[in-house]
C-alpha positions, 0 to 999 in steps of 0.5 A: 464211587464203586463202593457206593454203588455196590452199597446202593448208596445215594451219590451226590456231589455238591458244591462241585468243581472240575478243573480242565486239568482234571477232565483231561485225566478223568476223561480217559476213564469215561466209560468206566465213570459213566457206570459209576455216575453220581445220582446228582451233581451240583456244580459251582459255575456253568463251565464246571457243569459243562465239564461234569456233563462231558463226563456223566451226561447233562441230565444229572447236572445242576448249578448252585452258588458256591458254599463259600458265599454263605461263610463270608462275613466280616470277623473283625470289629475294625474298632478293636483292631490289635494292629492299631497299637503297632501301625500309626493312625496317620501312616499309609498301610499297604498289605501284600498278602499270601505272596508265593516263591514263584512271584517274589521277584515281582513283589520285590519290584512292587516294594521298591516302586512303592517305596520310592514313589510314596516313602512314608508308606508302611509296607507289610509282606506276608509270605504265603509259606514260612519257610520263605522268611529267610529269602525275604530277610536276605532280600530286604537287608540287601535293599538297605531299606528300613525294615523290621520283623513283625514279631519284634513290634510287640510294644512299640509302633513302627516308623513310617516308611518301614518295610514289615516282614510278617513272621507271625501267624493269625494276622492277615485279616487284621491287616486287611482290616487296617490297610489302605491298599491291599495286594493278594498273591498267588496272582502273578505267576500261574499259581491260580490265585489266593482268596481276594474276598477277605480284603474285600468284606473289610472295605478294600478293593484288592489288587491282583495279577492275571492269575485267578483260576482257583476263585473263577467261582466268584464270577467275572462280575467282581471285575466288571463291577471294579470290586476287585482290580485285576492287572497284567503285571507287577508294573500295572499292580504297583500303579493301582496300589499307588493310586489307591494309597493316594486316593483312598475310598470310604471303606464303608462304601466298598464294604457295602457294595461287597456285601451286596454282591456276596448276599446275591450270591448266597443260597448254596447251602440251602439248595444242597440240604434240600437235595440231600433231604430229597435223596434221603426221602427217595431212599426210604424203604430201600 
């Protein structure tokens, strides 16, 4: 900011997000930051705008839809999903996606609960970080349940009731597109959550835990419209997943509702570009 001010450059913050934790750090330098204030800030939520206003004053703050909404479109043709050769068409398929280390004990409980109550379900575990593979390998060996590594399933379909530990990259969205139920991790421990919009655009109402701070920009309406199911602990999460497996919805119905929700919140990119063009126009001749 100091360098930009020195060179008399226009300063814009677009798609701006400022967490309460960051604000607590920056507020200590409020007087300095006010001298270095951007010309305009477009925040992605009212709460973020209020936090920016505490630092820089309210006169330069606006709100925009998150640019991420403009990027959300289904990328996989469900009729051409490579996992159809691996997951039997008549098998229920549960995806536990982006699982973080801190919530592993809860996920182990969900796996056991679903396996006991719906023993024919194929359950897939997608650790967020590959260095957790040894942990999961050891845990699954201890359970005595039938399990396989995804890398071993290149030619044959997996048997019903198998736990699949996903040890290859790049197939989470394919799994979401094939799934009958999805849990999105980073949400059963205070980790901020992972992207629960990805399974939603494939027609699955994802189940998450109580922690989703990193995706507050999506808005509470995603829960009030029951597009995403927020739960309080692993027990309620497991119950919701089992209900989704037992009583599946038509994917087209869920996907259409998700697309409507997303389309109503698009336009951030155009708003940001208009602001940038205005700033460039104002700097002509300087």
